[in-house]
N, C-alpha and C positions, 0 to 999 in steps of 0.2 A: 493501246496499240490496236490498229485495225485488225480484224480477224478474218475477213473474207475478201480474198483478192482474186477471184476467179476470172473477172473480166479484165480486158486489157486496160492498163493504167495509162492515162494521158497526162501530160504536163504536170499540173499541180499534184495530182494523185501519185504520180511516179515519185516526185520529190517528197511527198508525205510518207510514202512507203520506205524510201531510202532513209529518211530522217528517223522513222520508227525503228528500222533495223539498226541504225547507228546507235540509237539510245539503248536498244537491247544488248548490243555488243559492249557498250560502255558499262552497263550494269552487270552483265553475265560473264563477259570475257575481257576484263579490264586490261590485261596484258596486251591483247590485240589492239584495243583502243589506244593504249599508250604508245604503240608503234606508229600511230597516225593513220592506220588503215581505215578508210571510209568508203561506204557504198555511195556512189554518186548518181547512179541511174538504175531504175528497177521497174520492170513491168513483166507481165507473164511471159515466160520463155526467154527473158533477157536480163542480164545483170552486168553492171560495170562498177569498178572500184578503183581507188587510188591509194598510193602510199608515198609519203614525202621522203626525199633523200635526207633532208635535215633531220638530225637525231637518229638516223639509221645507218650511219657510216661504219664500215668495217675497217680492219687494219690496212686495207689496200685503197681506201678512199672511194669505195663503191658501196652499193646498198648491201646491207646485212642479209644473208641468205634466208634467215628466219622470217624477216619481214616479207620477202618475196613469197615464201611458202605460205605465210599467214594470209596474204592478200589472195593468192590463188585458191586456198582452201575455203575462205569466207564466201566465195561466189556461190557455192552450193546452197548455203543458207538463204541467199538472196532469191534464188529460183523458188525455194519452198515458200518463203514469205510472200512472194508475189503471186503464187499459184494455189496455195492451200489455205483452208480455214484453220488458223492456228489454235482455235479452241477445240478442234477435233484431231489435228495431226501435229506431229513433231518430226524432226529429222535428225539423223546421225550420220557421221562420216564413217564409212567402212574402210576406205583406202584412198590415199592421195599420193601420187608420184609427181615429182618435179624434175624437169630437165633445165639446168642453168645453161644458157646459150652464150651470153655475153655479159660482161660486167655492166651493171646499171649505174650510171654516173649522173642521172637526173631523177626527178620524180618519176614514178611508174604508174601506168594505167593498165588495168586488166579487164577483160570482158569475156563473157561466155554466153552461149545461147542454146536453147533446145527448140526444135521446130514444133509447130502446133500439134502435129500428130503424136510426137513423143510426150508432150505435156498431157494430151488426152489419154494416152496409154497409161501413164503413171497415175493419173487421177482415177481412172476406171479400176486399175489393179488395186490401188490402195483402198478404194471404196468396197471392193468385193473381198479381197484377201486380208485387209487390215494393214498391209504393208506393200511397198513397191520399191525396187531399186532403180536408180538411173545413173548414167555415166555423164560427166560433164568435163569437156575439154576447154581449156582456157589459154589465151595468149596474154602475156605480160609484156608491155612495150615501154620504151623510154619516150621522152618528149618528142624525139625525131621520128617515132613510129618503128624503131628497130626492136625486133623481138629479143628480149633479154632472158625470158624463161617461158616454158609451157608447163601446164599441169594437166594431169589426167586423174580425175577423182571418181570414186564410186560412193554414192550416197544412198541412204534409205529413208523413205518417208514411212512413218508408222502411226497408226491410229492410237490416240491417247486412251 
């Protein structure tokens, strides 16, 4: 798995980072992987993921709430993978809140981003203090672009 992702990833590197994160999820969080949650785009300060409707239906024929939550929560890991040297830093989730807005009746895409100044702040604080918190807000949309849920997560990067 690549360990230093401090530069902007372009094209193939972005796909390689996403593939590496998906392999890590498959190995370390198999329940999330079994839900079909996949990171599809990853670069410093930006992450996008998807979840399929197939296999994730609830009793109302819309997407299972846990799948939506898992997709939103996974985005924080993407920001860390794309921005930090994983041989020196790890991340943990401190809090994630989700607001379900509409039933998801198609596959879902989620995305979140941090601006360059916030990424720089997190890196500097983690390098000096050994840890840094960041907040990541995400939108989860159906195939028509309708927002089906939003998440608000607090994550922490920690020196290993």
